[in-house]
Gaussian input, Z-matrix of N, CA and C with variables (Angstrom, degrees):
# hf/3-21g

backbone

0 1
 N
 C     1     B1
 C     2     B2     1     A1
 N     3     B3     2     A2     1     D1
 C     4     B4     3     A3     2     D2
 C     5     B5     4     A4     3     D3
 N     6     B6     5     A5     4     D4
 C     7     B7     6     A6     5     D5
 C     8     B8     7     A7     6     D6
 N     9     B9     8     A8     7     D7
 C    10    B10     9     A9     8     D8
 C    11    B11    10    A10     9     D9
 N    12    B12    11    A11    10    D10
 C    13    B13    12    A12    11    D11
 C    14    B14    13    A13    12    D12
 N    15    B15    14    A14    13    D13
 C    16    B16    15    A15    14    D14
 C    17    B17    16    A16    15    D15
 N    18    B18    17    A17    16    D16
 C    19    B19    18    A18    17    D17
 C    20    B20    19    A19    18    D18
 N    21    B21    20    A20    19    D19
 C    22    B22    21    A21    20    D20
 C    23    B23    22    A22    21    D21
 N    24    B24    23    A23    22    D22
 C    25    B25    24    A24    23    D23
 C    26    B26    25    A25    24    D24
 N    27    B27    26    A26    25    D25
 C    28    B28    27    A27    26    D26
 C    29    B29    28    A28    27    D27
 N    30    B30    29    A29    28    D28
 C    31    B31    30    A30    29    D29
 C    32    B32    31    A31    30    D30
 N    33    B33    32    A32    31    D31
 C    34    B34    33    A33    32    D32
 C    35    B35    34    A34    33    D33
 N    36    B36    35    A35    34    D34
 C    37    B37    36    A36    35    D35
 C    38    B38    37    A37    36    D36
 N    39    B39    38    A38    37    D37
 C    40    B40    39    A39    38    D38
 C    41    B41    40    A40    39    D39
 N    42    B42    41    A41    40    D40
 C    43    B43    42    A42    41    D41
 C    44    B44    43    A43    42    D42
 N    45    B45    44    A44    43    D43
 C    46    B46    45    A45    44    D44
 C    47    B47    46    A46    45    D45
 N    48    B48    47    A47    46    D46
 C    49    B49    48    A48    47    D47
 C    50    B50    49    A49    48    D48
 N    51    B51    50    A50    49    D49
 C    52    B52    51    A51    50    D50
 C    53    B53    52    A52    51    D51
 N    54    B54    53    A53    52    D52
 C    55    B55    54    A54    53    D53
 C    56    B56    55    A55    54    D54
 N    57    B57    56    A56    55    D55
 C    58    B58    57    A57    56    D56
 C    59    B59    58    A58    57    D57
 N    60    B60    59    A59    58    D58
 C    61    B61    60    A60    59    D59
 C    62    B62    61    A61    60    D60
 N    63    B63    62    A62    61    D61
 C    64    B64    63    A63    62    D62
 C    65    B65    64    A64    63    D63
 N    66    B66    65    A65    64    D64
 C    67    B67    66    A66    65    D65
 C    68    B68    67    A67    66    D66
 N    69    B69    68    A68    67    D67
 C    70    B70    69    A69    68    D68
 C    71    B71    70    A70    69    D69
 N    72    B72    71    A71    70    D70
 C    73    B73    72    A72    71    D71
 C    74    B74    73    A73    72    D72
 N    75    B75    74    A74    73    D73
 C    76    B76    75    A75    74    D74
 C    77    B77    76    A76    75    D75
 N    78    B78    77    A77    76    D76
 C    79    B79    78    A78    77    D77
 C    80    B80    79    A79    78    D78
 N    81    B81    80    A80    79    D79
 C    82    B82    81    A81    80    D80
 C    83    B83    82    A82    81    D81
 N    84    B84    83    A83    82    D82
 C    85    B85    84    A84    83    D83
 C    86    B86    85    A85    84    D84
 N    87    B87    86    A86    85    D85
 C    88    B88    87    A87    86    D86
 C    89    B89    88    A88    87    D87
 N    90    B90    89    A89    88    D88
 C    91    B91    90    A90    89    D89
 C    92    B92    91    A91    90    D90
 N    93    B93    92    A92    91    D91
 C    94    B94    93    A93    92    D92
 C    95    B95    94    A94    93    D93
 N    96    B96    95    A95    94    D94
 C    97    B97    96    A96    95    D95
 C    98    B98    97    A97    96    D96
 N    99    B99    98    A98    97    D97
 C   100   B100    99    A99    98    D98
 C   101   B101   100   A100    99    D99
 N   102   B102   101   A101   100   D100
 C   103   B103   102   A102   101   D101
 C   104   B104   103   A103   102   D102
 N   105   B105   104   A104   103   D103
 C   106   B106   105   A105   104   D104
 C   107   B107   106   A106   105   D105
 N   108   B108   107   A107   106   D106
 C   109   B109   108   A108   107   D107
 C   110   B110   109   A109   108   D108
 N   111   B111   110   A110   109   D109
 C   112   B112   111   A111   110   D110
 C   113   B113   112   A112   111   D111
 N   114   B114   113   A113   112   D112
 C   115   B115   114   A114   113   D113
 C   116   B116   115   A115   114   D114
 N   117   B117   116   A116   115   D115
 C   118   B118   117   A117   116   D116
 C   119   B119   118   A118   117   D117
 N   120   B120   119   A119   118   D118
 C   121   B121   120   A120   119   D119
 C   122   B122   121   A121   120   D120
 N   123   B123   122   A122   121   D121
 C   124   B124   123   A123   122   D122
 C   125   B125   124   A124   123   D123
 N   126   B126   125   A125   124   D124
 C   127   B127   126   A126   125   D125
 C   128   B128   127   A127   126   D126
 N   129   B129   128   A128   127   D127
 C   130   B130   129   A129   128   D128
 C   131   B131   130   A130   129   D129
 N   132   B132   131   A131   130   D130
 C   133   B133   132   A132   131   D131
 C   134   B134   133   A133   132   D132
 N   135   B135   134   A134   133   D133
 C   136   B136   135   A135   134   D134
 C   137   B137   136   A136   135   D135
 N   138   B138   137   A137   136   D136
 C   139   B139   138   A138   137   D137
 C   140   B140   139   A139   138   D138
 N   141   B141   140   A140   139   D139
 C   142   B142   141   A141   140   D140
 C   143   B143   142   A142   141   D141
 N   144   B144   143   A143   142   D142
 C   145   B145   144   A144   143   D143
 C   146   B146   145   A145   144   D144
 N   147   B147   146   A146   145   D145
 C   148   B148   147   A147   146   D146
 C   149   B149   148   A148   147   D147
 N   150   B150   149   A149   148   D148
 C   151   B151   150   A150   149   D149
 C   152   B152   151   A151   150   D150
 N   153   B153   152   A152   151   D151
 C   154   B154   153   A153   152   D152
 C   155   B155   154   A154   153   D153
 N   156   B156   155   A155   154   D154
 C   157   B157   156   A156   155   D155
 C   158   B158   157   A157   156   D156
 N   159   B159   158   A158   157   D157
 C   160   B160   159   A159   158   D158
 C   161   B161   160   A160   159   D159
 N   162   B162   161   A161   160   D160
 C   163   B163   162   A162   161   D161
 C   164   B164   163   A163   162   D162
 N   165   B165   164   A164   163   D163
 C   166   B166   165   A165   164   D164
 C   167   B167   166   A166   165   D165
 N   168   B168   167   A167   166   D166
 C   169   B169   168   A168   167   D167
 C   170   B170   169   A169   168   D168
 N   171   B171   170   A170   169   D169
 C   172   B172   171   A171   170   D170
 C   173   B173   172   A172   171   D171
 N   174   B174   173   A173   172   D172
 C   175   B175   174   A174   173   D173
 C   176   B176   175   A175   174   D174
 N   177   B177   176   A176   175   D175
 C   178   B178   177   A177   176   D176
 C   179   B179   178   A178   177   D177
 N   180   B180   179   A179   178   D178
 C   181   B181   180   A180   179   D179
 C   182   B182   181   A181   180   D180
 N   183   B183   182   A182   181   D181
 C   184   B184   183   A183   182   D182
 C   185   B185   184   A184   183   D183
 N   186   B186   185   A185   184   D184
 C   187   B187   186   A186   185   D185
 C   188   B188   187   A187   186   D186
 N   189   B189   188   A188   187   D187
 C   190   B190   189   A189   188   D188
 C   191   B191   190   A190   189   D189
 N   192   B192   191   A191   190   D190
 C   193   B193   192   A192   191   D191
 C   194   B194   193   A193   192   D192
 N   195   B195   194   A194   193   D193
 C   196   B196   195   A195   194   D194
 C   197   B197   196   A196   195   D195
 N   198   B198   197   A197   196   D196
 C   199   B199   198   A198   197   D197
 C   200   B200   199   A199   198   D198
 N   201   B201   200   A200   199   D199
 C   202   B202   201   A201   200   D200
 C   203   B203   202   A202   201   D201
 N   204   B204   203   A203   202   D202
 C   205   B205   204   A204   203   D203
 C   206   B206   205   A205   204   D204
 N   207   B207   206   A206   205   D205
 C   208   B208   207   A207   206   D206
 C   209   B209   208   A208   207   D207
 N   210   B210   209   A209   208   D208
 C   211   B211   210   A210   209   D209
 C   212   B212   211   A211   210   D210
 N   213   B213   212   A212   211   D211
 C   214   B214   213   A213   212   D212
 C   215   B215   214   A214   213   D213
 N   216   B216   215   A215   214   D214
 C   217   B217   216   A216   215   D215
 C   218   B218   217   A217   216   D216
 N   219   B219   218   A218   217   D217
 C   220   B220   219   A219   218   D218
 C   221   B221   220   A220   219   D219
 N   222   B222   221   A221   220   D220
 C   223   B223   222   A222   221   D221
 C   224   B224   223   A223   222   D222
 N   225   B225   224   A224   223   D223
 C   226   B226   225   A225   224   D224
 C   227   B227   226   A226   225   D225
 N   228   B228   227   A227   226   D226
 C   229   B229   228   A228   227   D227
 C   230   B230   229   A229   228   D228
 N   231   B231   230   A230   229   D229
 C   232   B232   231   A231   230   D230
 C   233   B233   232   A232   231   D231
 N   234   B234   233   A233   232   D232
 C   235   B235   234   A234   233   D233
 C   236   B236   235   A235   234   D234
 N   237   B237   236   A236   235   D235
 C   238   B238   237   A237   236   D236
 C   239   B239   238   A238   237   D237
 N   240   B240   239   A239   238   D238
 C   241   B241   240   A240   239   D239
 C   242   B242   241   A241   240   D240
 N   243   B243   242   A242   241   D241
 C   244   B244   243   A243   242   D242
 C   245   B245   244   A244   243   D243
 N   246   B246   245   A245   244   D244
 C   247   B247   246   A246   245   D245
 C   248   B248   247   A247   246   D246
 N   249   B249   248   A248   247   D247
 C   250   B250   249   A249   248   D248
 C   251   B251   250   A250   249   D249
 N   252   B252   251   A251   250   D250
 C   253   B253   252   A252   251   D251
 C   254   B254   253   A253   252   D252
 N   255   B255   254   A254   253   D253
 C   256   B256   255   A255   254   D254
 C   257   B257   256   A256   255   D255
 N   258   B258   257   A257   256   D256
 C   259   B259   258   A258   257   D257
 C   260   B260   259   A259   258   D258
 N   261   B261   260   A260   259   D259
 C   262   B262   261   A261   260   D260
 C   263   B263   262   A262   261   D261
 N   264   B264   263   A263   262   D262
 C   265   B265   264   A264   263   D263
 C   266   B266   265   A265   264   D264
 N   267   B267   266   A266   265   D265
 C   268   B268   267   A267   266   D266
 C   269   B269   268   A268   267   D267
 N   270   B270   269   A269   268   D268
 C   271   B271   270   A270   269   D269
 C   272   B272   271   A271   270   D270
 N   273   B273   272   A272   271   D271
 C   274   B274   273   A273   272   D272
 C   275   B275   274   A274   273   D273
 N   276   B276   275   A275   274   D274
 C   277   B277   276   A276   275   D275
 C   278   B278   277   A277   276   D276
 N   279   B279   278   A278   277   D277
 C   280   B280   279   A279   278   D278
 C   281   B281   280   A280   279   D279
 N   282   B282   281   A281   280   D280
 C   283   B283   282   A282   281   D281
 C   284   B284   283   A283   282   D282
 N   285   B285   284   A284   283   D283
 C   286   B286   285   A285   284   D284
 C   287   B287   286   A286   285   D285
 N   288   B288   287   A287   286   D286
 C   289   B289   288   A288   287   D287
 C   290   B290   289   A289   288   D288
 N   291   B291   290   A290   289   D289
 C   292   B292   291   A291   290   D290
 C   293   B293   292   A292   291   D291
 N   294   B294   293   A293   292   D292
 C   295   B295   294   A294   293   D293
 C   296   B296   295   A295   294   D294
 N   297   B297   296   A296   295   D295
 C   298   B298   297   A297   296   D296
 C   299   B299   298   A298   297   D297
 N   300   B300   299   A299   298   D298
 C   301   B301   300   A300   299   D299
 C   302   B302   301   A301   300   D300
 N   303   B303   302   A302   301   D301
 C   304   B304   303   A303   302   D302
 C   305   B305   304   A304   303   D303
 N   306   B306   305   A305   304   D304
 C   307   B307   306   A306   305   D305
 C   308   B308   307   A307   306   D306
 N   309   B309   308   A308   307   D307
 C   310   B310   309   A309   308   D308
 C   311   B311   310   A310   309   D309
 N   312   B312   311   A311   310   D310
 C   313   B313   312   A312   311   D311
 C   314   B314   313   A313   312   D312
 N   315   B315   314   A314   313   D313
 C   316   B316   315   A315   314   D314
 C   317   B317   316   A316   315   D315

   B1=1.4193
   B2=1.5047
   B3=1.3637
   B4=1.4391
   B5=1.5392
   B6=1.3262
   B7=1.5218
   B8=1.5019
   B9=1.3039
   B10=1.5123
   B11=1.4551
   B12=1.3266
   B13=1.4667
   B14=1.5804
   B15=1.2840
   B16=1.5077
   B17=1.5497
   B18=1.2521
   B19=1.5136
   B20=1.5588
   B21=1.3236
   B22=1.4920
   B23=1.4932
   B24=1.3181
   B25=1.4734
   B26=1.5995
   B27=1.3154
   B28=1.4611
   B29=1.4869
   B30=1.3131
   B31=1.4380
   B32=1.5670
   B33=1.3312
   B34=1.4377
   B35=1.5256
   B36=1.2613
   B37=1.4984
   B38=1.4891
   B39=1.3203
   B40=1.4621
   B41=1.5492
   B42=1.3230
   B43=1.4887
   B44=1.5101
   B45=1.3265
   B46=1.4309
   B47=1.5294
   B48=1.2902
   B49=1.4786
   B50=1.4995
   B51=1.3018
   B52=1.4542
   B53=1.5204
   B54=1.3169
   B55=1.4812
   B56=1.4887
   B57=1.2953
   B58=1.4473
   B59=1.5392
   B60=1.3107
   B61=1.4664
   B62=1.5083
   B63=1.3052
   B64=1.4449
   B65=1.5204
   B66=1.2539
   B67=1.4880
   B68=1.5640
   B69=1.3335
   B70=1.4392
   B71=1.5052
   B72=1.3668
   B73=1.4352
   B74=1.5689
   B75=1.2979
   B76=1.4433
   B77=1.5206
   B78=1.2933
   B79=1.4950
   B80=1.5136
   B81=1.3247
   B82=1.4584
   B83=1.4900
   B84=1.3845
   B85=1.3619
   B86=1.5247
   B87=1.3299
   B88=1.4850
   B89=1.5100
   B90=1.2922
   B91=1.4360
   B92=1.5016
   B93=1.3363
   B94=1.4649
   B95=1.5389
   B96=1.3197
   B97=1.4609
   B98=1.4904
   B99=1.3455
   B100=1.4811
   B101=1.5661
   B102=1.3032
   B103=1.4131
   B104=1.4960
   B105=1.3439
   B106=1.4905
   B107=1.5224
   B108=1.3763
   B109=1.4730
   B110=1.5112
   B111=1.3021
   B112=1.5079
   B113=1.5116
   B114=1.3286
   B115=1.4789
   B116=1.5392
   B117=1.2657
   B118=1.4371
   B119=1.5396
   B120=1.2531
   B121=1.5159
   B122=1.5049
   B123=1.3253
   B124=1.4842
   B125=1.5399
   B126=1.3000
   B127=1.4533
   B128=1.5488
   B129=1.2695
   B130=1.4425
   B131=1.5628
   B132=1.3183
   B133=1.4030
   B134=1.5393
   B135=1.3352
   B136=1.4759
   B137=1.4947
   B138=1.2186
   B139=1.5123
   B140=1.5195
   B141=1.2849
   B142=1.4859
   B143=1.5294
   B144=1.2841
   B145=1.4175
   B146=1.5289
   B147=1.2575
   B148=1.4916
   B149=1.5282
   B150=1.3350
   B151=1.4622
   B152=1.5735
   B153=1.3019
   B154=1.4949
   B155=1.5497
   B156=1.3684
   B157=1.4357
   B158=1.5340
   B159=1.3299
   B160=1.4301
   B161=1.4984
   B162=1.2960
   B163=1.4795
   B164=1.5303
   B165=1.2798
   B166=1.4130
   B167=1.5307
   B168=1.2918
   B169=1.4711
   B170=1.5053
   B171=1.3025
   B172=1.4672
   B173=1.5326
   B174=1.3194
   B175=1.4657
   B176=1.5091
   B177=1.3223
   B178=1.4785
   B179=1.4567
   B180=1.3522
   B181=1.4258
   B182=1.5582
   B183=1.2983
   B184=1.4319
   B185=1.5868
   B186=1.2772
   B187=1.4779
   B188=1.5307
   B189=1.2792
   B190=1.4619
   B191=1.5232
   B192=1.2412
   B193=1.4899
   B194=1.5399
   B195=1.2940
   B196=1.5055
   B197=1.5289
   B198=1.2792
   B199=1.5161
   B200=1.5387
   B201=1.2961
   B202=1.4303
   B203=1.5057
   B204=1.3457
   B205=1.4230
   B206=1.5128
   B207=1.2786
   B208=1.4815
   B209=1.5120
   B210=1.2879
   B211=1.4223
   B212=1.5312
   B213=1.3252
   B214=1.4560
   B215=1.5690
   B216=1.3072
   B217=1.4470
   B218=1.5595
   B219=1.3471
   B220=1.4252
   B221=1.4933
   B222=1.3504
   B223=1.3783
   B224=1.5320
   B225=1.3568
   B226=1.4363
   B227=1.5139
   B228=1.3475
   B229=1.4390
   B230=1.4957
   B231=1.3195
   B232=1.3928
   B233=1.5503
   B234=1.3205
   B235=1.4290
   B236=1.4783
   B237=1.3423
   B238=1.4452
   B239=1.5490
   B240=1.3342
   B241=1.4665
   B242=1.5106
   B243=1.2709
   B244=1.4323
   B245=1.5652
   B246=1.3037
   B247=1.4229
   B248=1.5678
   B249=1.3048
   B250=1.4420
   B251=1.5749
   B252=1.3253
   B253=1.5113
   B254=1.5406
   B255=1.2939
   B256=1.4387
   B257=1.5928
   B258=1.3009
   B259=1.4379
   B260=1.5479
   B261=1.3242
   B262=1.4507
   B263=1.5730
   B264=1.3764
   B265=1.5267
   B266=1.5394
   B267=1.3032
   B268=1.4748
   B269=1.5144
   B270=1.3290
   B271=1.4366
   B272=1.5191
   B273=1.3408
   B274=1.4603
   B275=1.4773
   B276=1.3460
   B277=1.4869
   B278=1.4665
   B279=1.3809
   B280=1.4549
   B281=1.4987
   B282=1.3418
   B283=1.4367
   B284=1.5990
   B285=1.3798
   B286=1.4705
   B287=1.5557
   B288=1.3122
   B289=1.4234
   B290=1.5616
   B291=1.2969
   B292=1.5218
   B293=1.5362
   B294=1.2891
   B295=1.4366
   B296=1.5443
   B297=1.3349
   B298=1.4224
   B299=1.5033
   B300=1.2993
   B301=1.4179
   B302=1.5241
   B303=1.3713
   B304=1.4510
   B305=1.5464
   B306=1.3114
   B307=1.4840
   B308=1.5262
   B309=1.2996
   B310=1.4474
   B311=1.5528
   B312=1.2758
   B313=1.4464
   B314=1.5249
   B315=1.3172
   B316=1.4850
   B317=1.5347
   A1=112.21
   A2=115.32
   A3=118.32
   A4=112.30
   A5=114.53
   A6=117.71
   A7=109.02
   A8=119.89
   A9=122.41
   A10=110.34
   A11=117.17
   A12=116.29
   A13=115.07
   A14=112.74
   A15=115.51
   A16=110.58
   A17=116.97
   A18=118.89
   A19=107.48
   A20=118.46
   A21=118.29
   A22=114.69
   A23=115.71
   A24=119.89
   A25=112.34
   A26=116.65
   A27=123.72
   A28=112.40
   A29=119.84
   A30=123.29
   A31=111.31
   A32=118.09
   A33=120.48
   A34=111.84
   A35=118.00
   A36=123.98
   A37=108.17
   A38=115.57
   A39=117.73
   A40=106.84
   A41=116.25
   A42=119.78
   A43=114.29
   A44=119.72
   A45=121.84
   A46=111.65
   A47=118.65
   A48=120.40
   A49=110.40
   A50=118.95
   A51=119.84
   A52=108.92
   A53=119.32
   A54=122.63
   A55=110.41
   A56=119.60
   A57=124.95
   A58=109.38
   A59=118.18
   A60=123.75
   A61=111.50
   A62=120.03
   A63=123.67
   A64=116.25
   A65=116.75
   A66=121.54
   A67=109.46
   A68=115.56
   A69=121.14
   A70=109.25
   A71=116.01
   A72=121.51
   A73=107.90
   A74=116.64
   A75=121.77
   A76=109.92
   A77=117.48
   A78=117.85
   A79=111.18
   A80=114.66
   A81=120.62
   A82=110.17
   A83=118.48
   A84=122.01
   A85=111.38
   A86=118.84
   A87=118.98
   A88=113.51
   A89=117.25
   A90=122.41
   A91=108.95
   A92=117.22
   A93=122.98
   A94=109.10
   A95=114.85
   A96=119.88
   A97=110.27
   A98=120.24
   A99=122.87
   A100=108.76
   A101=115.43
   A102=120.18
   A103=113.05
   A104=120.84
   A105=121.29
   A106=113.73
   A107=116.80
   A108=120.21
   A109=109.91
   A110=115.11
   A111=120.54
   A112=111.07
   A113=115.17
   A114=121.18
   A115=110.38
   A116=119.81
   A117=124.21
   A118=109.86
   A119=115.58
   A120=120.85
   A121=106.59
   A122=116.55
   A123=119.25
   A124=110.13
   A125=116.25
   A126=123.26
   A127=109.36
   A128=117.62
   A129=120.50
   A130=105.35
   A131=117.37
   A132=124.51
   A133=107.05
   A134=119.28
   A135=122.79
   A136=112.78
   A137=120.33
   A138=122.48
   A139=106.49
   A140=120.80
   A141=120.89
   A142=112.71
   A143=116.26
   A144=122.21
   A145=106.42
   A146=117.97
   A147=123.24
   A148=108.54
   A149=116.56
   A150=121.73
   A151=106.60
   A152=111.21
   A153=119.12
   A154=106.52
   A155=115.89
   A156=122.10
   A157=105.84
   A158=115.21
   A159=114.86
   A160=110.65
   A161=118.02
   A162=125.49
   A163=113.31
   A164=118.55
   A165=120.55
   A166=112.20
   A167=117.75
   A168=124.67
   A169=112.27
   A170=114.04
   A171=117.68
   A172=110.12
   A173=115.45
   A174=123.33
   A175=108.97
   A176=115.22
   A177=116.52
   A178=109.41
   A179=114.19
   A180=119.78
   A181=104.65
   A182=115.15
   A183=118.59
   A184=110.04
   A185=114.12
   A186=117.67
   A187=109.24
   A188=115.48
   A189=119.75
   A190=112.93
   A191=113.49
   A192=121.85
   A193=103.71
   A194=115.87
   A195=122.83
   A196=105.27
   A197=113.92
   A198=117.87
   A199=113.55
   A200=120.65
   A201=119.59
   A202=113.14
   A203=116.82
   A204=123.75
   A205=112.11
   A206=118.65
   A207=121.50
   A208=111.15
   A209=117.37
   A210=125.10
   A211=108.87
   A212=115.36
   A213=120.41
   A214=107.93
   A215=112.70
   A216=118.07
   A217=107.34
   A218=114.21
   A219=121.99
   A220=109.00
   A221=121.00
   A222=122.55
   A223=110.59
   A224=113.44
   A225=122.00
   A226=115.18
   A227=116.87
   A228=121.37
   A229=114.29
   A230=118.00
   A231=121.60
   A232=114.08
   A233=117.49
   A234=123.41
   A235=115.27
   A236=115.50
   A237=124.08
   A238=107.62
   A239=114.25
   A240=121.02
   A241=106.72
   A242=119.53
   A243=124.86
   A244=112.80
   A245=115.80
   A246=122.02
   A247=110.47
   A248=116.32
   A249=118.99
   A250=106.70
   A251=113.03
   A252=118.48
   A253=104.85
   A254=114.40
   A255=119.60
   A256=111.44
   A257=116.50
   A258=114.93
   A259=110.53
   A260=115.76
   A261=121.50
   A262=106.36
   A263=114.76
   A264=117.85
   A265=106.58
   A266=112.90
   A267=120.65
   A268=108.92
   A269=117.09
   A270=121.59
   A271=106.63
   A272=113.79
   A273=117.01
   A274=112.97
   A275=121.89
   A276=123.84
   A277=110.30
   A278=118.94
   A279=121.66
   A280=112.49
   A281=117.23
   A282=122.00
   A283=109.63
   A284=115.41
   A285=119.88
   A286=108.20
   A287=119.65
   A288=120.45
   A289=113.17
   A290=112.02
   A291=118.52
   A292=107.96
   A293=117.30
   A294=121.37
   A295=111.53
   A296=117.22
   A297=117.98
   A298=113.92
   A299=117.76
   A300=119.65
   A301=112.31
   A302=116.16
   A303=120.96
   A304=113.18
   A305=117.28
   A306=120.39
   A307=108.60
   A308=120.54
   A309=122.09
   A310=112.37
   A311=115.91
   A312=120.42
   A313=115.41
   A314=117.56
   A315=120.24
   A316=111.73
   D1=-42.05
   D2=178.07
   D3=-62.25
   D4=-40.06
   D5=176.35
   D6=-58.23
   D7=-47.87
   D8=-179.35
   D9=-59.50
   D10=-47.64
   D11=179.81
   D12=-65.33
   D13=-41.17
   D14=177.13
   D15=-63.78
   D16=-38.77
   D17=-179.66
   D18=-67.41
   D19=-46.49
   D20=-179.25
   D21=-67.96
   D22=-27.52
   D23=-176.55
   D24=-96.73
   D25=15.78
   D26=178.41
   D27=57.75
   D28=34.53
   D29=177.32
   D30=-87.99
   D31=-24.43
   D32=177.49
   D33=-90.95
   D34=-39.42
   D35=177.27
   D36=-133.14
   D37=162.65
   D38=174.58
   D39=-73.99
   D40=168.10
   D41=-173.22
   D42=-57.27
   D43=-40.73
   D44=178.87
   D45=-62.17
   D46=-43.73
   D47=-178.89
   D48=-74.88
   D49=-31.78
   D50=176.70
   D51=-63.59
   D52=-44.70
   D53=178.43
   D54=-64.63
   D55=-37.77
   D56=177.21
   D57=-62.73
   D58=-47.75
   D59=179.21
   D60=-61.57
   D61=-42.85
   D62=-176.36
   D63=-84.94
   D64=-15.72
   D65=-173.98
   D66=-74.46
   D67=142.12
   D68=177.39
   D69=-64.07
   D70=145.22
   D71=-174.85
   D72=-120.81
   D73=-44.18
   D74=-171.00
   D75=-141.06
   D76=130.20
   D77=-178.33
   D78=-67.63
   D79=141.57
   D80=175.35
   D81=-118.10
   D82=-175.95
   D83=-179.60
   D84=-67.09
   D85=147.74
   D86=175.88
   D87=-63.40
   D88=147.95
   D89=178.98
   D90=-103.30
   D91=139.38
   D92=178.65
   D93=-64.83
   D94=135.54
   D95=177.56
   D96=-76.56
   D97=160.33
   D98=178.54
   D99=-75.96
   D100=128.73
   D101=177.30
   D102=59.04
   D103=-129.67
   D104=179.44
   D105=-81.99
   D106=3.42
   D107=-177.68
   D108=-66.25
   D109=151.22
   D110=178.65
   D111=-67.31
   D112=156.60
   D113=176.61
   D114=-58.76
   D115=152.02
   D116=176.14
   D117=-102.10
   D118=148.47
   D119=177.32
   D120=-93.68
   D121=126.96
   D122=-176.07
   D123=-113.00
   D124=148.39
   D125=177.79
   D126=-134.05
   D127=147.84
   D128=174.67
   D129=-87.83
   D130=129.35
   D131=173.37
   D132=-103.01
   D133=-161.20
   D134=177.99
   D135=-82.52
   D136=23.92
   D137=177.24
   D138=166.42
   D139=-65.06
   D140=176.57
   D141=-75.10
   D142=161.20
   D143=170.10
   D144=-88.29
   D145=126.69
   D146=177.09
   D147=-95.90
   D148=125.55
   D149=-172.24
   D150=-124.96
   D151=141.66
   D152=170.72
   D153=-119.43
   D154=117.34
   D155=174.80
   D156=-115.86
   D157=117.71
   D158=-173.49
   D159=64.69
   D160=-123.14
   D161=170.93
   D162=-105.64
   D163=11.80
   D164=-175.44
   D165=-104.34
   D166=138.22
   D167=176.65
   D168=-102.90
   D169=135.89
   D170=169.52
   D171=-150.62
   D172=150.70
   D173=-179.42
   D174=-116.77
   D175=158.11
   D176=179.84
   D177=-166.29
   D178=167.79
   D179=176.48
   D180=-160.13
   D181=140.61
   D182=-177.09
   D183=-144.73
   D184=176.57
   D185=179.49
   D186=-172.06
   D187=169.49
   D188=179.14
   D189=-163.54
   D190=158.33
   D191=172.39
   D192=-139.91
   D193=173.29
   D194=178.90
   D195=-57.43
   D196=116.57
   D197=177.44
   D198=93.18
   D199=6.42
   D200=-179.91
   D201=-160.79
   D202=147.95
   D203=176.47
   D204=-143.60
   D205=144.19
   D206=174.00
   D207=-138.60
   D208=157.56
   D209=174.48
   D210=-163.06
   D211=140.90
   D212=169.13
   D213=-130.73
   D214=146.22
   D215=177.23
   D216=-139.19
   D217=137.19
   D218=174.93
   D219=-113.16
   D220=114.82
   D221=179.79
   D222=-91.49
   D223=94.75
   D224=-165.28
   D225=-60.75
   D226=-31.32
   D227=-179.47
   D228=-93.66
   D229=0.76
   D230=-171.73
   D231=-123.39
   D232=-10.39
   D233=-175.33
   D234=60.73
   D235=37.31
   D236=-179.82
   D237=-119.68
   D238=150.71
   D239=175.21
   D240=-133.69
   D241=133.66
   D242=174.31
   D243=-116.26
   D244=130.00
   D245=179.77
   D246=-126.58
   D247=125.99
   D248=178.21
   D249=-121.52
   D250=121.25
   D251=177.52
   D252=-126.49
   D253=129.94
   D254=-172.98
   D255=-142.46
   D256=129.39
   D257=-178.51
   D258=-109.00
   D259=39.01
   D260=172.08
   D261=-152.26
   D262=163.55
   D263=177.50
   D264=-64.23
   D265=142.55
   D266=-173.65
   D267=-154.55
   D268=146.22
   D269=167.03
   D270=-78.77
   D271=83.98
   D272=-173.59
   D273=-66.79
   D274=-25.64
   D275=179.29
   D276=-61.32
   D277=-37.90
   D278=177.19
   D279=-64.62
   D280=-37.84
   D281=-179.05
   D282=-70.79
   D283=-37.62
   D284=175.27
   D285=-63.59
   D286=-44.68
   D287=176.23
   D288=-54.09
   D289=-44.50
   D290=179.17
   D291=-62.17
   D292=-45.31
   D293=178.32
   D294=-56.41
   D295=-45.66
   D296=-178.09
   D297=-71.60
   D298=-26.35
   D299=174.81
   D300=-69.95
   D301=-28.61
   D302=-179.31
   D303=-79.39
   D304=-20.63
   D305=-179.01
   D306=-85.22
   D307=119.35
   D308=-178.27
   D309=-56.58
   D310=123.08
   D311=173.27
   D312=81.27
   D313=2.96
   D314=-177.20
   D315=-83.82

């Protein structure tokens, strides 16, 4: 959470470099939307995946190993942050879909 806040408040990088870091660079495959929601358009940024769902922007990054999964999402237009930390194998995509359904307008 502190990372997300520092990034959004330009505490890690100045504003120009923050925008450069977060801005989409290369188009990726579309992501399935949660439930009946439309698919999201995804782009690779300089670390996180930058996603546009409807008119809402969010970035995120995750990873996993046998026995653990993580993901963080920053909903740039909603002032929301989602963090998933798990110390067991998990269908993390289903949890991410539930998270996005919980964020208004995401």
